DSSP file (Angstrom, degrees, kcal/mol; ACC not computed):
  #  RESIDUE AA STRUCTURE BP1 BP2  ACC     N-H-->O    O-->H-N    N-H-->O    O-->H-N    TCO  KAPPA ALPHA  PHI   PSI    X-CA   Y-CA   Z-CA
    1    1 A M     >        0   0    0      0, 0.0     4,-2.1     0, 0.0     5,-0.2   0.000 360.0 360.0 360.0 -45.9  -94.9  135.7   -3.4
    2    2 A L  H  >  +     0   0    0      1,-0.2     4,-2.4     2,-0.2     5,-0.1   0.832 360.0  56.1 -65.5 -31.8  -94.9  133.4   -6.4
    3    3 A V  H  > S+     0   0    0      2,-0.2     4,-2.3     1,-0.2    -1,-0.2   0.896 107.3  48.5 -67.0 -40.0  -95.8  130.5   -4.2
    4    4 A V  H  > S+     0   0    0      2,-0.2     4,-2.3     1,-0.2    -2,-0.2   0.919 112.5  48.1 -65.2 -43.7  -98.9  132.3   -2.9
    5    5 A I  H  X S+     0   0    0     -4,-2.1     4,-2.8     1,-0.2    -2,-0.2   0.901 110.9  51.7 -63.2 -40.3  -99.9  133.2   -6.4
    6    6 A R  H  X S+     0   0    0     -4,-2.4     4,-2.9     2,-0.2    -2,-0.2   0.910 109.4  49.5 -63.3 -42.1  -99.4  129.5   -7.5
    7    7 A K  H  X S+     0   0    0     -4,-2.3     4,-2.0     2,-0.2    -2,-0.2   0.908 112.8  47.2 -63.9 -41.3 -101.5  128.3   -4.6
    8    8 A L  H  X S+     0   0    0     -4,-2.3     4,-2.3     2,-0.2    -2,-0.2   0.924 113.2  48.8 -63.6 -44.6 -104.3  130.8   -5.6
    9    9 A A  H  X S+     0   0    0     -4,-2.8     4,-2.7     1,-0.2    -2,-0.2   0.914 110.2  50.8 -62.7 -42.9 -104.0  129.8   -9.3
   10   10 A D  H  X S+     0   0    0     -4,-2.9     4,-2.4     1,-0.2    -1,-0.2   0.871 109.2  52.2 -63.8 -35.3 -104.1  126.1   -8.4
   11   11 A G  H  X S+     0   0    0     -4,-2.0     4,-2.3     2,-0.2    -2,-0.2   0.922 111.4  45.7 -64.9 -44.0 -107.3  126.7   -6.3
   12   12 A L  H  X S+     0   0    0     -4,-2.3     4,-2.7     2,-0.2    -2,-0.2   0.894 113.0  50.7 -64.8 -39.8 -108.9  128.5   -9.2
   13   13 A I  H  X S+     0   0    0     -4,-2.7     4,-2.6     2,-0.2    52,-0.2   0.911 110.7  49.0 -64.0 -42.2 -107.9  125.7  -11.6
   14   14 A A  H  X S+     0   0    0     -4,-2.4     4,-2.5     2,-0.2    -2,-0.2   0.907 112.2  48.3 -64.7 -41.2 -109.3  123.1   -9.2
   15   15 A L  H  X S+     0   0    0     -4,-2.3     4,-2.4     2,-0.2    -2,-0.2   0.926 112.0  49.6 -63.1 -44.6 -112.6  125.1   -9.0
   16   16 A S  H  X S+     0   0    0     -4,-2.7     4,-2.0     1,-0.2    -2,-0.2   0.918 112.8  46.7 -59.7 -44.9 -112.7  125.4  -12.7
   17   17 A A  H  X S+     0   0    0     -4,-2.6     4,-2.4     2,-0.2    -1,-0.2   0.872 109.6  54.2 -66.6 -37.4 -112.1  121.7  -13.2
   18   18 A A  H  X S+     0   0    0     -4,-2.5     4,-2.4     2,-0.2    -2,-0.2   0.913 108.7  48.5 -63.5 -41.8 -114.7  120.8  -10.5
   19   19 A L  H  X S+     0   0    0     -4,-2.4     4,-2.3     1,-0.2    -1,-0.2   0.892 110.8  51.4 -64.1 -38.6 -117.3  122.8  -12.4
   20   20 A G  H  X S+     0   0    0     -4,-2.0     4,-2.1    41,-0.2    -2,-0.2   0.887 109.2  50.8 -63.0 -38.8 -116.3  121.0  -15.6
   21   21 A A  H  X S+     0   0    0     -4,-2.4     4,-2.4     2,-0.2    -2,-0.2   0.894 108.9  50.2 -66.4 -40.1 -116.7  117.7  -13.8
   22   22 A V  H  X S+     0   0    0     -4,-2.4     4,-2.7     1,-0.2    -1,-0.2   0.906 109.8  52.2 -62.8 -40.2 -120.2  118.7  -12.6
   23   23 A G  H  X S+     0   0    0     -4,-2.3     4,-2.6     2,-0.2    -2,-0.2   0.896 108.6  50.4 -60.5 -40.8 -120.9  119.7  -16.2
   24   24 A L  H  X S+     0   0    0     -4,-2.1     4,-2.5     2,-0.2    -2,-0.2   0.928 111.1  47.5 -63.9 -45.4 -119.8  116.2  -17.3
   25   25 A I  H  X S+     0   0    0     -4,-2.4     4,-2.5     2,-0.2    -2,-0.2   0.934 113.6  47.8 -61.5 -46.1 -122.0  114.4  -14.8
   26   26 A F  H  X S+     0   0    0     -4,-2.7     4,-2.7     1,-0.2     5,-0.2   0.916 111.3  51.7 -59.9 -43.7 -125.0  116.6  -15.8
   27   27 A E  H  X S+     0   0    0     -4,-2.6     4,-2.6     1,-0.2     5,-0.2   0.922 110.8  46.7 -59.7 -47.2 -124.3  115.9  -19.4
   28   28 A V  H  X S+     0   0    0     -4,-2.5     4,-2.7     2,-0.2     5,-0.2   0.914 112.9  49.4 -63.1 -43.7 -124.1  112.2  -19.0
   29   29 A V  H  X S+     0   0    0     -4,-2.5     4,-2.8    -5,-0.2     5,-0.2   0.931 113.0  46.6 -62.5 -45.8 -127.3  112.1  -16.9
   30   30 A I  H  X S+     0   0    0     -4,-2.7     4,-2.6     2,-0.2    -2,-0.2   0.924 114.3  46.9 -64.3 -44.6 -129.2  114.2  -19.4
   31   31 A I  H  X S+     0   0    0     -4,-2.6     4,-2.7    -5,-0.2     5,-0.2   0.936 114.4  47.4 -63.6 -45.3 -128.1  112.1  -22.4
   32   32 A L  H  X S+     0   0    0     -4,-2.7     4,-2.4    -5,-0.2     5,-0.2   0.938 114.8  45.5 -61.4 -47.4 -128.9  108.9  -20.6
   33   33 A A  H  X S+     0   0    0     -4,-2.8     4,-2.7    -5,-0.2    -1,-0.2   0.883 113.6  50.1 -64.6 -37.9 -132.3  110.1  -19.5
   34   34 A D  H  X S+     0   0    0     -4,-2.6     4,-2.7    -5,-0.2    -2,-0.2   0.910 110.4  49.1 -68.0 -41.2 -133.0  111.5  -23.0
   35   35 A V  H  X S+     0   0    0     -4,-2.7     4,-2.1     2,-0.2    -2,-0.2   0.928 114.7  44.9 -63.1 -44.9 -132.0  108.2  -24.7
   36   36 A I  H  X S+     0   0    0     -4,-2.4     4,-1.6    -5,-0.2    -2,-0.2   0.920 113.6  51.0 -64.4 -42.2 -134.2  106.2  -22.3
   37   37 A G  H  <>S+     0   0    0     -4,-2.7     5,-3.9    -5,-0.2     4,-0.3   0.891 108.8  50.6 -61.7 -40.4 -137.0  108.7  -22.8
   38   38 A R  H ><5S+     0   0    0     -4,-2.7     3,-1.1     3,-0.2    -1,-0.2   0.899 107.9  53.1 -64.5 -39.6 -136.7  108.5  -26.6
   39   39 A A  H 3<5S+     0   0    0     -4,-2.1    -1,-0.2     1,-0.3    -2,-0.2   0.836 112.7  44.9 -63.9 -30.9 -136.9  104.7  -26.4
   40   40 A L  T 3<5S-     0   0    0     -4,-1.6    -1,-0.3    -5,-0.1    -2,-0.2   0.383 121.8-107.5 -92.9   2.8 -140.1  105.1  -24.3
   41   41 A G  T < 5S+     0   0    0     -3,-1.1    -3,-0.2    -4,-0.3    -2,-0.1   0.643  96.3  94.6  83.2  14.5 -141.5  107.7  -26.6
   42   42 A A      < -     0   0    0     -5,-3.9    -4,-0.2    -6,-0.2    -3,-0.1  -0.576  54.1-175.3-138.2  73.1 -141.0  110.6  -24.2
   43   43 A P        -     0   0    0      0, 0.0     2,-0.4     0, 0.0    -9,-0.1  -0.227  39.7 -91.7 -66.2 161.0 -137.7  112.4  -24.9
   44   44 A I    >   -     0   0    0    -14,-0.2     3,-1.6     1,-0.1     2,-0.3  -0.613  41.6-121.6 -75.8 124.3 -136.6  115.2  -22.6
   45   45 A Y  T 3  S+     0   0    0     -2,-0.4    -1,-0.1     1,-0.3   -11,-0.0  -0.506  94.9   9.7 -66.9 125.8 -137.9  118.6  -23.9
   46   46 A G  T 3> S+     0   0    0     -2,-0.3     4,-2.3     3,-0.1    -1,-0.3   0.598  81.2 136.6  83.1  12.1 -134.9  120.9  -24.5
   47   47 A S  H <> S+     0   0    0     -3,-1.6     4,-2.9     1,-0.2     5,-0.2   0.875  70.9  55.9 -61.1 -35.3 -132.2  118.2  -23.9
   48   48 A Q  H  > S+     0   0    0     -4,-0.3     4,-2.6     2,-0.2    -1,-0.2   0.911 107.8  48.7 -63.4 -40.8 -130.3  119.5  -27.0
   49   49 A D  H  > S+     0   0    0      2,-0.2     4,-2.4     1,-0.2     5,-0.3   0.936 113.4  46.6 -61.6 -46.1 -130.2  123.0  -25.4
   50   50 A M  H  X S+     0   0    0     -4,-2.3     4,-2.2     1,-0.2    -2,-0.2   0.912 114.3  47.3 -63.8 -42.6 -129.0  121.6  -22.1
   51   51 A I  H  X S+     0   0    0     -4,-2.9     4,-1.7    -5,-0.2    -2,-0.2   0.926 113.0  48.3 -65.8 -45.2 -126.4  119.4  -23.7
   52   52 A T  H  X S+     0   0    0     -4,-2.6     4,-0.8    -5,-0.2    -2,-0.2   0.925 115.9  42.2 -62.6 -46.2 -125.0  122.2  -25.9
   53   53 A M  H >X S+     0   0    0     -4,-2.4     4,-1.0     1,-0.2     3,-0.5   0.864 112.8  53.1 -72.1 -35.0 -124.7  124.7  -23.2
   54   54 A T  H 3X S+     0   0    0     -4,-2.2     4,-2.7    -5,-0.3    -1,-0.2   0.814  97.9  66.3 -69.0 -28.6 -123.3  122.3  -20.7
   55   55 A M  H 3X S+     0   0    0     -4,-1.7     4,-2.8     1,-0.2     5,-0.3   0.848  95.8  57.2 -60.8 -33.3 -120.6  121.3  -23.2
   56   56 A V  H <X S+     0   0    0     -4,-0.8     4,-2.1    -3,-0.5     5,-0.4   0.936 110.2  43.2 -60.3 -47.0 -119.2  124.9  -22.8
   57   57 A I  H  X S+     0   0    0     -4,-1.0     4,-1.7     1,-0.2     5,-0.2   0.918 114.8  50.3 -65.7 -44.0 -118.8  124.3  -19.1
   58   58 A L  H  X S+     0   0    0     -4,-2.7     4,-1.1     2,-0.2    -2,-0.2   0.948 117.5  36.8 -60.5 -52.3 -117.4  120.8  -19.6
   59   59 A L  H  X S+     0   0    0     -4,-2.8     4,-0.6     1,-0.2     3,-0.3   0.958 124.4  36.3 -70.8 -52.3 -114.8  121.7  -22.2
   60   60 A F  H  X S+     0   0    0     -4,-2.1     4,-0.6    -5,-0.3    -1,-0.2   0.753 111.0  61.9 -79.2 -21.7 -113.6  125.1  -21.0
   61   61 A G  H  < S+     0   0    0     -4,-1.7     4,-0.4    -5,-0.4   -41,-0.2   0.857 110.5  40.7 -66.1 -34.0 -113.9  124.2  -17.3
   62   62 A A  H  X S+     0   0    0     -4,-1.1     4,-2.3    -3,-0.3    -1,-0.2   0.552  92.8  87.6 -90.0  -8.3 -111.3  121.5  -17.7
   63   63 A M  H  X S+     0   0    0     -4,-0.6     4,-2.1     1,-0.2     5,-0.2   0.890  86.7  50.0 -63.0 -42.0 -109.0  123.5  -20.0
   64   64 A A  H  X S+     0   0    0     -4,-0.6     4,-2.6    -3,-0.2    -1,-0.2   0.895 111.8  48.8 -65.0 -39.1 -106.9  125.1  -17.3
   65   65 A L  H  > S+     0   0    0     -4,-0.4     4,-2.2   -52,-0.2     6,-0.2   0.890 107.2  56.2 -66.5 -38.1 -106.4  121.7  -15.6
   66   66 A C  H  <>S+     0   0    0     -4,-2.3     5,-3.7     1,-0.2     6,-0.5   0.926 111.9  42.4 -58.6 -44.8 -105.3  120.3  -18.9
   67   67 A D  H ><5S+     0   0    0     -4,-2.1     3,-1.4     3,-0.2    -2,-0.2   0.916 110.8  56.2 -66.8 -42.8 -102.6  122.9  -19.2
   68   68 A R  H 3<5S+     0   0    0     -4,-2.6    -2,-0.2     1,-0.3    -1,-0.2   0.851 113.1  41.0 -58.2 -36.4 -101.6  122.6  -15.6
   69   69 A Q  T 3<5S-     0   0    0     -4,-2.2    -1,-0.3    -5,-0.1    -2,-0.2   0.379 116.8-110.7 -95.3   4.0 -101.0  118.9  -16.0
   70   70 A G  T < 5S+     0   0    0     -3,-1.4    -3,-0.2    -4,-0.3    -2,-0.1   0.829  70.7 141.8  74.5  31.8  -99.3  119.3  -19.4
   71   71 A G      < +     0   0    0     -5,-3.7    -4,-0.2    -6,-0.2    -5,-0.1   0.551  32.7 104.9 -86.3  -8.1 -102.1  117.6  -21.2
   72   72 A H  S    S-     0   0    0     -6,-0.5     2,-0.1     1,-0.1    -9,-0.0  -0.384  85.8 -90.3 -71.6 153.6 -102.1  119.8  -24.3
   73   73 A I        +     0   0    0     -2,-0.1     2,-0.3     2,-0.0    -1,-0.1  -0.380  52.0 175.6 -63.7 134.9 -100.7  118.3  -27.5
   74   74 A S        -     0   0    0     -2,-0.1     2,-0.6    -3,-0.1    -1,-0.0  -0.997  26.6-141.1-142.1 147.3  -97.0  118.9  -27.9
   75   75 A V        +     0   0    0     -2,-0.3     3,-0.2     1,-0.1    -2,-0.0  -0.933  22.5 171.5-109.2 117.0  -94.5  117.8  -30.5
   76   76 A D        +     0   0    0     -2,-0.6     4,-0.5     1,-0.2     3,-0.4  -0.167  30.5 128.8-119.6  39.7  -91.1  116.9  -28.9
   77   77 A L  S    S+     0   0    0      1,-0.2     3,-0.2     2,-0.1    -1,-0.2   0.880  86.2  28.6 -61.3 -38.7  -89.3  115.4  -31.8
   78   78 A F  S >> S+     0   0    0     -3,-0.2     4,-1.2     1,-0.1     3,-0.7   0.363  89.7 103.4-105.6   4.1  -86.3  117.6  -31.4
   79   79 A E  T 34 S+     0   0    0     -3,-0.4     3,-0.5     1,-0.3    -1,-0.1   0.880  81.2  50.7 -58.3 -40.8  -86.4  118.3  -27.7
   80   80 A R  T 34 S+     0   0    0     -4,-0.5    -1,-0.3     1,-0.2    -2,-0.1   0.797 111.3  48.4 -68.6 -27.2  -83.6  115.8  -26.8
   81   81 A S  T <4 S+     0   0    0     -3,-0.7    -1,-0.2    -4,-0.1    -2,-0.2   0.623  97.3  84.6 -90.6 -11.9  -81.3  117.4  -29.4
   82   82 A Y  S  < S-     0   0    0     -4,-1.2     2,-0.0    -3,-0.5     0, 0.0  -0.595  87.7-104.9 -86.5 150.6  -81.9  121.0  -28.3
   83   83 A P     >  -     0   0    0      0, 0.0     4,-2.1     0, 0.0     3,-0.3  -0.344  33.7-109.1 -66.8 157.6  -80.0  122.6  -25.5
   84   84 A V  H  > S+     0   0    0      1,-0.2     4,-2.4     2,-0.2     5,-0.2   0.875 117.6  54.6 -56.2 -42.2  -81.9  123.0  -22.2
   85   85 A I  H  > S+     0   0    0      1,-0.2     4,-2.4     2,-0.2    -1,-0.2   0.882 107.5  49.6 -64.1 -38.1  -82.0  126.8  -22.6
   86   86 A L  H  > S+     0   0    0     -3,-0.3     4,-2.5     2,-0.2    -1,-0.2   0.911 110.4  50.3 -67.3 -41.3  -83.6  126.5  -26.0
   87   87 A N  H  X S+     0   0    0     -4,-2.1     4,-2.3     2,-0.2    -2,-0.2   0.895 111.0  49.9 -61.6 -39.4  -86.2  124.1  -24.7
   88   88 A R  H  X S+     0   0    0     -4,-2.4     4,-2.6     2,-0.2    -2,-0.2   0.924 110.4  49.4 -65.4 -43.3  -87.0  126.5  -21.8
   89   89 A L  H  X S+     0   0    0     -4,-2.4     4,-2.8     1,-0.2    -2,-0.2   0.895 110.9  50.1 -62.4 -39.5  -87.4  129.4  -24.3
   90   90 A I  H  X S+     0   0    0     -4,-2.5     4,-2.7     2,-0.2    -1,-0.2   0.910 111.1  49.3 -64.3 -41.9  -89.7  127.3  -26.4
   91   91 A D  H  X S+     0   0    0     -4,-2.3     4,-2.4     2,-0.2    -2,-0.2   0.907 112.4  47.7 -63.6 -41.8  -91.8  126.4  -23.3
   92   92 A I  H  X S+     0   0    0     -4,-2.6     4,-2.6     2,-0.2     5,-0.2   0.941 113.6  47.5 -63.9 -46.8  -92.0  130.0  -22.3
   93   93 A F  H  X S+     0   0    0     -4,-2.8     4,-2.8     1,-0.2    -2,-0.2   0.916 112.4  49.8 -60.2 -43.5  -93.0  131.1  -25.8
   94   94 A S  H  X S+     0   0    0     -4,-2.7     4,-2.6     2,-0.2    -1,-0.2   0.910 111.3  48.6 -62.9 -42.9  -95.6  128.3  -26.0
   95   95 A A  H  X S+     0   0    0     -4,-2.4     4,-2.3     2,-0.2    -1,-0.2   0.917 114.1  46.0 -64.1 -43.0  -97.0  129.3  -22.6
   96   96 A L  H  X S+     0   0    0     -4,-2.6     4,-2.5     2,-0.2    -2,-0.2   0.894 112.6  50.0 -67.5 -39.5  -97.2  133.0  -23.6
   97   97 A L  H  X S+     0   0    0     -4,-2.8     4,-2.4    -5,-0.2    -2,-0.2   0.917 111.5  48.9 -63.9 -43.3  -98.7  132.2  -27.0
   98   98 A G  H  X S+     0   0    0     -4,-2.6     4,-2.6    -5,-0.2    -2,-0.2   0.906 110.6  51.1 -61.2 -41.7 -101.3  130.0  -25.3
   99   99 A A  H  X S+     0   0    0     -4,-2.3     4,-2.8     2,-0.2     5,-0.2   0.917 109.8  49.6 -62.8 -43.2 -102.1  132.8  -22.9
  100  100 A I  H  X S+     0   0    0     -4,-2.5     4,-2.4     2,-0.2    -1,-0.2   0.919 111.4  49.6 -61.4 -43.2 -102.5  135.3  -25.7
  101  101 A I  H  X S+     0   0    0     -4,-2.4     4,-2.4     2,-0.2    -2,-0.2   0.930 113.9  44.5 -61.8 -46.0 -104.8  132.9  -27.5
  102  102 A F  H  X S+     0   0    0     -4,-2.6     4,-2.5     2,-0.2    -2,-0.2   0.852 111.9  51.7 -71.7 -33.9 -107.0  132.3  -24.4
  103  103 A F  H  X S+     0   0    0     -4,-2.8     4,-2.5    -5,-0.2    -1,-0.2   0.906 111.3  50.0 -63.5 -39.4 -107.1  136.0  -23.6
  104  104 A G  H  X S+     0   0    0     -4,-2.4     4,-2.8    -5,-0.2    -2,-0.2   0.907 110.1  49.0 -63.5 -42.6 -108.2  136.5  -27.2
  105  105 A I  H  X S+     0   0    0     -4,-2.4     4,-2.7     2,-0.2     5,-0.3   0.932 111.5  50.0 -61.1 -45.4 -110.9  133.9  -26.8
  106  106 A A  H  X S+     0   0    0     -4,-2.5     4,-2.1     1,-0.2    -2,-0.2   0.920 113.2  45.9 -60.4 -44.2 -112.1  135.5  -23.5
  107  107 A Y  H  X S+     0   0    0     -4,-2.5     4,-2.4     2,-0.2    -2,-0.2   0.947 114.4  46.8 -64.3 -48.8 -112.2  138.9  -25.1
  108  108 A A  H  X S+     0   0    0     -4,-2.8     4,-2.0     1,-0.2    -2,-0.2   0.903 115.0  45.6 -62.1 -42.8 -114.1  137.7  -28.3
  109  109 A V  H  X S+     0   0    0     -4,-2.7     4,-2.3    -5,-0.2    -1,-0.2   0.858 110.6  54.2 -71.8 -33.6 -116.6  135.7  -26.3
  110  110 A N  H  X S+     0   0    0     -4,-2.1     4,-1.8    -5,-0.3    -2,-0.2   0.914 109.3  48.0 -63.7 -42.0 -117.1  138.5  -23.9
  111  111 A E  H  X S+     0   0    0     -4,-2.4     4,-1.8     1,-0.2    -2,-0.2   0.893 111.2  51.2 -63.5 -39.1 -117.9  140.8  -26.8
  112  112 A S  H  X S+     0   0    0     -4,-2.0     4,-2.6     1,-0.2    -2,-0.2   0.872 106.2  54.9 -64.5 -37.3 -120.3  138.2  -28.2
  113  113 A A  H  X S+     0   0    0     -4,-2.3     4,-2.4     2,-0.2    -1,-0.2   0.874 104.6  54.0 -63.9 -37.1 -122.0  138.0  -24.8
  114  114 A K  H  X S+     0   0    0     -4,-1.8     4,-2.5     2,-0.2    -1,-0.2   0.920 110.6  46.1 -62.6 -42.4 -122.6  141.7  -24.9
  115  115 A L  H  X S+     0   0    0     -4,-1.8     4,-2.9     2,-0.2    -2,-0.2   0.911 110.8  52.9 -64.9 -42.0 -124.3  141.3  -28.3
  116  116 A S  H  X>S+     0   0    0     -4,-2.6     5,-2.5     1,-0.2     4,-0.5   0.888 111.4  46.5 -60.8 -39.1 -126.3  138.3  -27.0
  117  117 A T  H ><5S+     0   0    0     -4,-2.4     3,-0.6     3,-0.2    -1,-0.2   0.929 113.3  48.4 -67.2 -45.3 -127.5  140.4  -24.1
  118  118 A M  H 3<5S+     0   0    0     -4,-2.5    -2,-0.2     1,-0.2    -1,-0.2   0.891 119.1  38.8 -62.6 -40.2 -128.3  143.4  -26.3
  119  119 A L  H 3<5S-     0   0    0     -4,-2.9    -1,-0.2    -5,-0.1    -2,-0.2   0.444 107.2-125.8 -90.7  -0.6 -130.2  141.1  -28.8
  120  120 A N  T <<5 -     0   0    0     -3,-0.6    -3,-0.2    -4,-0.5     2,-0.2   0.903  41.9-177.2  57.3  44.5 -131.7  139.0  -26.1
  121  121 A L      < +     0   0    0     -5,-2.5     9,-1.6    -6,-0.2    10,-0.5  -0.486   6.8 165.2 -76.1 143.4 -130.4  135.8  -27.6
  122  122 A S  B     -A  129   0A   0      7,-0.3     5,-0.0    -2,-0.2    -5,-0.0  -0.908  41.2 -71.3-147.8 173.5 -131.3  132.5  -26.0
  123  123 A T     >  -     0   0    0      5,-2.0     4,-0.6    -2,-0.3    -1,-0.0  -0.245  50.4-109.0 -68.0 162.2 -131.3  128.8  -26.7
  124  124 A N  T  4 S+     0   0    0      2,-0.1    -1,-0.1     1,-0.1    -2,-0.0   0.917 102.2  12.3 -62.5 -50.7 -133.8  127.4  -29.1
  125  125 A L  T  4 S+     0   0    0    -79,-0.1    -1,-0.1     1,-0.1   -78,-0.0   0.896 131.6  38.3 -99.9 -48.6 -136.2  125.5  -26.9
  126  126 A L  T  4 S-     0   0    0    -80,-0.1    -2,-0.1     2,-0.1    -1,-0.1   0.606  91.5-135.0 -84.6 -11.4 -135.7  126.4  -23.2
  127  127 A R     <  +     0   0    0     -4,-0.6    -3,-0.1     1,-0.2    -1,-0.0   0.845  40.0 168.1  60.1  36.4 -134.9  130.1  -23.9
  128  128 A I        -     0   0    0      1,-0.1    -5,-2.0     2,-0.0    -1,-0.2  -0.689  45.6-104.9 -77.7 128.9 -131.9  130.1  -21.6
  129  129 A P  B >>  -A  122   0A   0      0, 0.0     3,-0.8     0, 0.0     4,-0.6  -0.346  22.7-148.6 -58.9 127.1 -129.9  133.3  -22.2
  130  130 A K  H 3> S+     0   0    0     -9,-1.6     4,-2.2     1,-0.2     3,-0.5   0.794  90.6  71.7 -66.5 -28.8 -126.8  132.5  -24.2
  131  131 A A  H 3> S+     0   0    0    -10,-0.5     4,-2.8     1,-0.2     5,-0.2   0.819  88.5  62.4 -60.5 -31.2 -124.9  135.3  -22.5
  132  132 A L  H <> S+     0   0    0     -3,-0.8     4,-1.8     1,-0.2    -1,-0.2   0.939 110.1  38.5 -58.5 -46.9 -124.8  133.3  -19.2
  133  133 A F  H  X S+     0   0    0     -4,-0.6     4,-2.5    -3,-0.5    -2,-0.2   0.836 114.2  54.6 -75.6 -32.9 -122.8  130.6  -20.9
  134  134 A Q  H  X S+     0   0    0     -4,-2.2     4,-2.2     2,-0.2    -2,-0.2   0.906 109.3  48.0 -66.5 -40.7 -120.7  133.0  -22.9
  135  135 A N  H  X S+     0   0    0     -4,-2.8     4,-2.1     2,-0.2    -2,-0.2   0.898 111.2  51.4 -65.5 -38.9 -119.7  134.9  -19.8
  136  136 A G  H  X S+     0   0    0     -4,-1.8     4,-2.6    -5,-0.2    -2,-0.2   0.921 108.9  50.3 -61.5 -43.9 -118.8  131.5  -18.1
  137  137 A L  H  X S+     0   0    0     -4,-2.5     4,-2.7     1,-0.2    -2,-0.2   0.908 108.8  52.9 -60.4 -41.7 -116.7  130.6  -21.1
  138  138 A S  H  X S+     0   0    0     -4,-2.2     4,-2.3     2,-0.2    -1,-0.2   0.911 109.9  47.8 -60.0 -42.9 -114.9  133.9  -20.8
  139  139 A I  H  X S+     0   0    0     -4,-2.1     4,-2.3     2,-0.2    -2,-0.2   0.931 112.4  48.3 -65.3 -45.2 -114.1  133.3  -17.2
  140  140 A F  H  X S+     0   0    0     -4,-2.6     4,-2.2     1,-0.2    -2,-0.2   0.902 111.8  50.3 -61.8 -40.1 -112.8  129.8  -17.8
  141  141 A A  H  X S+     0   0    0     -4,-2.7     4,-2.7     1,-0.2    -1,-0.2   0.881 109.6  51.2 -65.7 -37.7 -110.7  131.1  -20.7
  142  142 A L  H  X S+     0   0    0     -4,-2.3     4,-2.7     2,-0.2    -2,-0.2   0.895 108.7  50.8 -65.8 -39.4 -109.3  133.9  -18.4
  143  143 A I  H  X S+     0   0    0     -4,-2.3     4,-2.3     2,-0.2    -2,-0.2   0.921 112.5  47.0 -62.5 -43.1 -108.4  131.3  -15.8
  144  144 A T  H  X S+     0   0    0     -4,-2.2     4,-2.3     2,-0.2    -2,-0.2   0.931 113.1  48.2 -63.9 -45.3 -106.6  129.2  -18.4
  145  145 A A  H  X S+     0   0    0     -4,-2.7     4,-2.5     1,-0.2    -2,-0.2   0.901 111.6  50.0 -62.7 -41.0 -104.8  132.3  -19.8
  146  146 A A  H  X S+     0   0    0     -4,-2.7     4,-2.7     1,-0.2    -1,-0.2   0.903 110.1  50.9 -64.5 -40.4 -103.7  133.3  -16.3
  147  147 A G  H  X S+     0   0    0     -4,-2.3     4,-2.1     2,-0.2    -2,-0.2   0.901 111.5  47.5 -62.8 -40.7 -102.4  129.8  -15.5
  148  148 A M  H  X S+     0   0    0     -4,-2.3     4,-2.1     2,-0.2    -2,-0.2   0.891 111.8  50.2 -67.6 -39.3 -100.4  129.8  -18.8
  149  149 A T  H  X S+     0   0    0     -4,-2.5     4,-2.3     2,-0.2    -2,-0.2   0.924 110.7  49.2 -64.0 -43.9  -99.0  133.3  -18.0
  150  150 A L  H  X S+     0   0    0     -4,-2.7     4,-2.8     1,-0.2    -2,-0.2   0.892 108.9  53.1 -62.6 -39.1  -98.0  132.2  -14.5
  151  151 A R  H  X S+     0   0    0     -4,-2.1     4,-2.5     2,-0.2    -1,-0.2   0.911 109.0  49.5 -62.2 -41.1  -96.4  129.1  -15.9
  152  152 A A  H  X S+     0   0    0     -4,-2.1     4,-2.1     2,-0.2    -2,-0.2   0.905 111.7  48.6 -63.5 -41.3  -94.4  131.4  -18.3
  153  153 A V  H  X S+     0   0    0     -4,-2.3     4,-2.9     2,-0.2     5,-0.3   0.926 111.8  48.9 -64.2 -44.9  -93.3  133.6  -15.4
  154  154 A E  H  X>S+     0   0    0     -4,-2.8     4,-2.5     1,-0.2     5,-1.1   0.902 111.8  49.1 -62.3 -40.8  -92.3  130.6  -13.3
  155  155 A L  H  <5S+     0   0    0     -4,-2.5     4,-0.4     4,-0.2    -1,-0.2   0.892 114.2  46.5 -64.1 -38.6  -90.3  129.2  -16.2
  156  156 A T  H  <5S+     0   0    0     -4,-2.1    -2,-0.2    -5,-0.2    -1,-0.2   0.924 121.6  33.9 -69.8 -45.1  -88.6  132.5  -16.7
  157  157 A L  H  <5S+     0   0    0     -4,-2.9    -2,-0.2    -5,-0.1    -3,-0.2   0.898 137.6  13.4 -82.4 -41.3  -87.8  133.2  -13.0
  158  158 A S  T  <5S-     0   0    0     -4,-2.5    -3,-0.2    -5,-0.3    -2,-0.1   0.630  85.1-130.2-112.6 -16.5  -87.1  129.8  -11.6
  159  159 A G      < +     0   0    0     -5,-1.1     2,-0.5    -4,-0.4    -4,-0.2   0.486  65.4 131.9  78.0   0.7  -86.7  127.5  -14.6
  160  160 A R        -     0   0    0     -6,-0.8     2,-0.7     4,-0.0    -1,-0.3  -0.764  50.5-147.7 -92.6 126.9  -89.1  125.1  -13.0
  161  161 A D    >>  -     0   0    0     -2,-0.5     4,-2.2     1,-0.1     3,-1.4  -0.847   3.2-153.9 -94.3 114.9  -92.0  123.8  -15.1
  162  162 A I  H 3> S+     0   0    0     -2,-0.7     4,-1.3     1,-0.3    -1,-0.1   0.775  92.8  61.1 -59.1 -28.2  -95.0  123.2  -12.9
  163  163 A R  H 34 S+     0   0    0      1,-0.2    -1,-0.3     2,-0.2     4,-0.1   0.801 113.9  33.6 -70.3 -28.3  -96.3  120.6  -15.3
  164  164 A K  H <4 S+     0   0    0     -3,-1.4    -2,-0.2     2,-0.1    -1,-0.2   0.732 121.7  45.1 -98.5 -25.9  -93.2  118.4  -14.8
  165  165 A G  H  < S-     0   0    0     -4,-2.2    -3,-0.2     1,-0.3    -2,-0.2   0.556  96.2-138.1 -98.1  -8.4  -92.4  119.1  -11.2
  166  166 A G     <  -     0   0    0     -4,-1.3    -1,-0.3    -5,-0.2    -2,-0.1  -0.325  53.0 -16.1  80.1-168.8  -95.8  118.9   -9.6
  167  167 A A              0   0    0      1,-0.1  -160,-0.0    -4,-0.1    -4,-0.0  -0.310 360.0 360.0 -71.0 152.9  -97.2  121.2   -7.0
  168  168 A A              0   0    0   -165,-0.1    -1,-0.1    -2,-0.0    -2,-0.0   0.478 360.0 360.0 -74.3 360.0  -94.8  123.5   -5.1
C-alpha cells in the first residue's frame, strides 16, 4: 500500500517539478527577450507581471522535488554523535514540521486567493487575475506538504529515508 502511495506521490512531485521547469524556461525566455527589447528601445509590455507570476510556479513547483531529494538546508553537526534512533526521530519531527509549515502556507495563500477573487485583484499591467497563481501556489504547497508527511510516515513505519535510499 505504501509503495503505491509513494509511486503516486513521486508522480505528483515529478509533475510539479516539470511545471516548475516550464516556468523556468518561460522566465528565461521572457527576461532575455525583454533585455534585448530594451536594448532596441522596445521592451516587452507586462514583462514584470509575467516574471513575477511565473516565479511563483518556478519556486513552488520545484519545492516538492527539493524535499524529495533532500535538498533543503540541514545542519548535521551532531548527527554522527547521536544514536540512530534519535536521528530518526529528528528526521520525523523535521518532516512533520515542514509538512505543517507547507499546509499552513497552502491554507493562508488559499484564503488570500479567495480575497483576491472577491476584490478582483490582478497584476498591474496585464490584468492577469492573481487568484490563478495563488491557487497554483496552494496546490504546489499541498503537494510538498503531502510529500513531507509521506516521508515522515515512511520513516516511522520502515525507518527508510526516501531521500537517502532513492526510489522504492
